[in-house]
BAFI-3210 file (N, C-alpha, C; in Angstrom, 3 decimals, decimal comma, padded with zeros to 6 digits):
// residues 96
n [1|2|3|4|5|6|7|8|9|10|11|12|13|14|15|16|17|18|19|20|21|22|23|24|25|26|27|28|29|30|31|32|33|34|35|36|37|38|39|40|41|42|43|44|45|46|47|48|49|50|51|52|53|54|55|56|57|58|59|60|61|62|63|64|65|66|67|68|69|70|71|72|73|74|75|76|77|78|79|80|81|82|83|84|85|86|87|88|89|90|91|92|93|94|95|96]
n.u [-067,098|-067,465|-068,596|-066,729|-064,729|-066,052|-066,581|-063,868|-063,437|-065,089|-063,926|-061,485|-062,325|-063,411|-061,050|-059,698|-061,224|-060,613|-057,994|-058,158|-059,578|-057,886|-055,619|-056,796|-057,219|-054,511|-053,631|-055,165|-054,481|-051,737|-048,603|-049,120|-048,408|-050,428|-051,679|-049,683|-049,568|-052,188|-051,858|-049,785|-051,143|-053,210|-051,555|-050,657|-053,029|-053,616|-051,410|-052,018|-054,289|-053,705|-051,997|-053,853|-055,493|-053,867|-053,454|-055,842|-057,676|-057,931|-061,075|-063,283|-064,024|-067,158|-067,097|-065,126|-066,473|-067,570|-065,620|-065,727|-067,734|-068,837|-069,706|-071,787|-072,336|-075,579|-075,715|-075,413|-072,945|-070,243|-070,845|-068,704|-066,889|-067,434|-067,076|-066,195|-066,384|-067,361|-070,484|-070,825|-071,329|-073,087|-071,897|-070,738|-070,619|-071,900|-069,715|-069,346]
n.v [020,430|022,415|021,415|019,857|021,610|023,153|021,137|020,560|023,039|023,034|020,898|021,919|023,942|022,559|021,225|023,326|023,892|021,492|021,666|023,852|022,899|020,815|022,219|023,601|021,142|020,500|022,658|022,110|019,521|019,309|018,182|015,525|012,126|011,102|013,428|014,374|012,775|013,302|015,700|015,476|013,802|015,633|017,600|016,089|015,746|018,191|018,957|016,944|017,963|020,457|019,544|018,171|020,160|021,774|019,947|019,669|020,085|023,202|025,092|024,552|026,788|028,030|028,103|026,164|023,795|023,073|021,921|019,360|018,259|015,818|015,476|013,020|011,626|011,081|009,257|006,179|003,736|002,510|-000,611|-002,448|-001,925|-003,594|-006,140|-009,432|-009,236|-010,199|-010,746|-009,932|-012,288|-013,468|-015,393|-015,138|-014,606|-016,770|-018,408|-017,856]
n.w [-091,152|-089,405|-087,089|-086,187|-085,248|-083,434|-081,599|-080,697|-079,581|-077,545|-076,179|-075,541|-073,770|-071,687|-070,876|-069,821|-067,581|-066,397|-065,653|-063,976|-061,815|-061,029|-060,147|-058,026|-056,402|-055,945|-054,338|-052,031|-051,507|-051,620|-052,819|-053,846|-054,961|-056,709|-057,586|-059,072|-060,991|-062,382|-063,122|-064,985|-066,856|-067,555|-068,742|-070,898|-072,348|-073,188|-074,874|-076,891|-077,807|-078,760|-080,732|-082,540|-083,327|-084,882|-086,900|-088,060|-091,246|-093,108|-093,068|-095,688|-098,383|-099,813|-102,590|-103,275|-103,139|-105,412|-107,057|-106,334|-107,589|-109,916|-112,984|-114,552|-117,515|-119,234|-121,554|-123,056|-122,237|-124,379|-125,510|-125,911|-123,953|-121,881|-122,791|-122,333|-119,536|-116,221|-114,782|-111,526|-108,968|-110,612|-111,785|-114,291|-117,865|-120,515|-122,678|-126,233]
ca.u [-066,022|-067,789|-068,921|-065,411|-063,985|-066,902|-066,207|-062,581|-063,376|-065,737|-062,890|-060,392|-062,992|-063,609|-059,702|-059,289|-061,831|-059,996|-056,826|-058,370|-059,876|-056,622|-055,075|-057,377|-056,839|-053,113|-053,632|-055,879|-053,871|-050,310|-048,006|-049,254|-048,148|-051,639|-052,065|-048,711|-050,006|-053,331|-051,165|-049,254|-052,399|-053,905|-050,448|-050,779|-054,128|-053,423|-050,423|-052,648|-055,484|-053,033|-051,506|-055,017|-056,005|-052,890|-053,635|-057,251|-057,663|-058,679|-062,414|-063,393|-064,796|-068,237|-066,930|-064,334|-067,263|-067,982|-064,519|-065,894|-069,069|-068,466|-070,965|-071,723|-073,335|-076,655|-075,639|-075,042|-071,561|-069,910|-070,874|-067,486|-066,089|-067,924|-066,806|-065,374|-066,371|-068,212|-071,468|-070,306|-072,229|-073,840|-071,024|-070,067|-071,366|-071,536|-068,797|-069,884]
ca.v [020,756|023,373|020,716|019,321|022,794|023,416|019,928|020,839|024,202|022,540|019,880|022,785|024,631|021,457|020,962|024,373|023,736|020,473|022,372|024,704|021,908|020,121|023,191|023,567|020,061|020,444|023,517|021,650|018,302|019,428|017,561|014,021|011,452|010,898|014,769|014,735|011,915|013,845|016,965|014,812|013,332|016,908|018,300|015,320|015,909|019,540|018,786|016,289|018,749|021,415|018,827|017,911|021,570|021,937|018,851|019,691|020,893|024,453|024,928|024,835|027,896|027,418|027,909|025,010|022,701|022,852|021,160|017,977|017,802|015,192|015,006|011,810|011,634|009,956|008,521|004,744|003,348|001,602|-002,059|-003,129|-001,833|-004,766|-007,549|-010,348|-008,929|-011,128|-010,038|-010,306|-012,851|-014,280|-016,675|-014,742|-014,813|-018,156|-018,194|-018,266]
ca.w [-090,435|-088,259|-085,728|-085,576|-084,704|-082,234|-080,588|-080,389|-078,744|-076,244|-075,466|-074,812|-072,635|-070,539|-070,451|-069,056|-066,391|-065,578|-065,067|-062,704|-060,743|-060,671|-059,564|-056,594|-055,573|-055,541|-053,286|-050,936|-050,755|-051,755|-054,043|-053,865|-056,271|-057,601|-057,993|-060,171|-062,210|-062,896|-063,777|-066,277|-067,853|-068,146|-069,730|-072,214|-073,181|-073,811|-075,879|-077,916|-078,299|-079,707|-082,023|-083,036|-083,826|-085,933|-087,918|-088,811|-092,477|-093,048|-093,580|-097,041|-098,952|-100,437|-104,000|-103,410|-103,169|-106,922|-107,583|-105,930|-108,264|-110,947|-113,841|-115,250|-118,725|-119,315|-122,558|-122,734|-122,557|-125,389|-124,932|-126,025|-122,592|-121,024|-123,407|-121,376|-118,053|-115,549|-113,822|-109,976|-108,359|-111,285|-112,394|-115,621|-119,187|-121,182|-123,938|-127,414]
c.u [-066,338|-068,001|-067,694|-064,621|-064,837|-066,620|-064,938|-062,548|-064,056|-064,809|-061,907|-061,017|-063,059|-062,101|-059,336|-059,980|-061,257|-058,765|-057,027|-058,803|-058,729|-055,717|-055,536|-057,193|-055,501|-053,025|-054,193|-054,850|-052,332|-049,853|-048,050|-048,997|-049,177|-051,977|-050,967|-049,021|-051,229|-052,767|-050,582|-050,081|-052,991|-052,907|-050,676|-051,989|-054,203|-052,315|-051,106|-053,784|-054,860|-052,455|-052,674|-055,501|-055,163|-053,149|-054,874|-057,036|-058,487|-060,032|-062,466|-064,244|-066,045|-067,848|-065,971|-065,215|-067,688|-066,871|-064,828|-067,050|-068,323|-069,775|-070,805|-072,888|-074,419|-076,752|-074,964|-073,602|-071,360|-069,907|-069,620|-066,549|-066,294|-067,633|-065,767|-065,270|-067,548|-069,081|-071,075|-071,546|-073,114|-073,128|-070,436|-071,036|-070,941|-070,672|-069,445|-068,925]
c.v [021,765|022,611|020,230|020,497|023,236|022,329|020,122|022,072|023,856|021,743|020,893|023,599|023,714|021,234|022,069|024,282|022,498|020,952|023,127|023,698|021,173|020,916|023,406|022,260|019,978|021,572|023,134|020,450|018,339|018,588|016,073|013,295|011,248|012,201|014,992|014,026|012,506|014,961|016,615|014,525|014,599|017,623|017,565|015,574|017,542|019,530|018,114|017,024|019,868|020,738|018,488|019,238|021,859|021,003|018,863|020,570|022,263|024,294|025,395|026,061|027,263|027,293|026,797|023,845|022,337|021,931|019,599|017,323|017,083|014,909|013,915|011,921|010,622|009,012|007,168|004,508|002,585|000,154|-002,832|-002,941|-003,036|-006,112|-008,197|-009,974|-009,786|-010,247|-010,693|-010,898|-013,634|-015,335|-016,382|-015,035|-016,181|-017,615|-018,556|-018,753]
c.w [-089,242|-086,969|-085,389|-084,786|-083,452|-081,103|-079,980|-079,449|-077,425|-075,427|-074,785|-073,525|-071,430|-070,076|-069,491|-067,748|-065,527|-064,928|-063,952|-061,669|-060,065|-059,825|-058,077|-055,709|-055,140|-054,230|-051,983|-050,354|-050,910|-052,977|-054,075|-055,050|-057,214|-058,181|-059,252|-061,414|-063,012|-063,613|-065,074|-067,432|-068,493|-069,118|-071,006|-073,118|-073,836|-074,879|-077,115|-078,668|-079,290|-080,824|-082,911|-083,981|-084,970|-087,102|-088,685|-090,090|-092,377|-093,487|-094,985|-097,512|-099,682|-101,997|-104,197|-103,575|-104,637|-107,583|-107,342|-106,803|-109,665|-111,881|-114,666|-116,351|-118,693|-120,451|-122,105|-122,939|-123,762|-124,753|-124,979|-124,845|-121,741|-121,467|-122,454|-119,981|-117,486|-114,646|-112,288|-109,402|-109,181|-112,104|-113,680|-116,673|-119,894|-122,510|-125,198|-128,390]
res [m|a|s|t|t|t|e|l|a|e|f|q|r|v|l|t|q|l|k|s|s|a|g|a|l|r|q|r|y|g|d|a|a|a|l|r|r|i|h|n|d|i|e|r|l|d|i|d|a|t|e|l|a|a|a|l|p|a|p|r|r|s|d|d|a|r|d|d|v|v|i|v|p|d|t|p|y|d|p|s|l|w|q|d|a|d|d|e|g|l|g|g|q|p|r|r]
***
């Protein structure tokens, strides 16, 4: 999860630089149609990044990781569980 939040922070940093560059272009070239479209695109990226940041799950604590561990016993299963089951790809067991 840390890499996701780091990547999102990097995206937001680059987006801030992009806003600054677009502002400099607007000052130099005025309110051209292309610059208005660029500004709209940047605003949309900003909205989407904010929405993504809100949708990310909270980082997990280390003690929560233990809830995901499933212990599988080494004891054999009851063979009756597999009665009438086919072996996938082998065509099934012959009937007796």
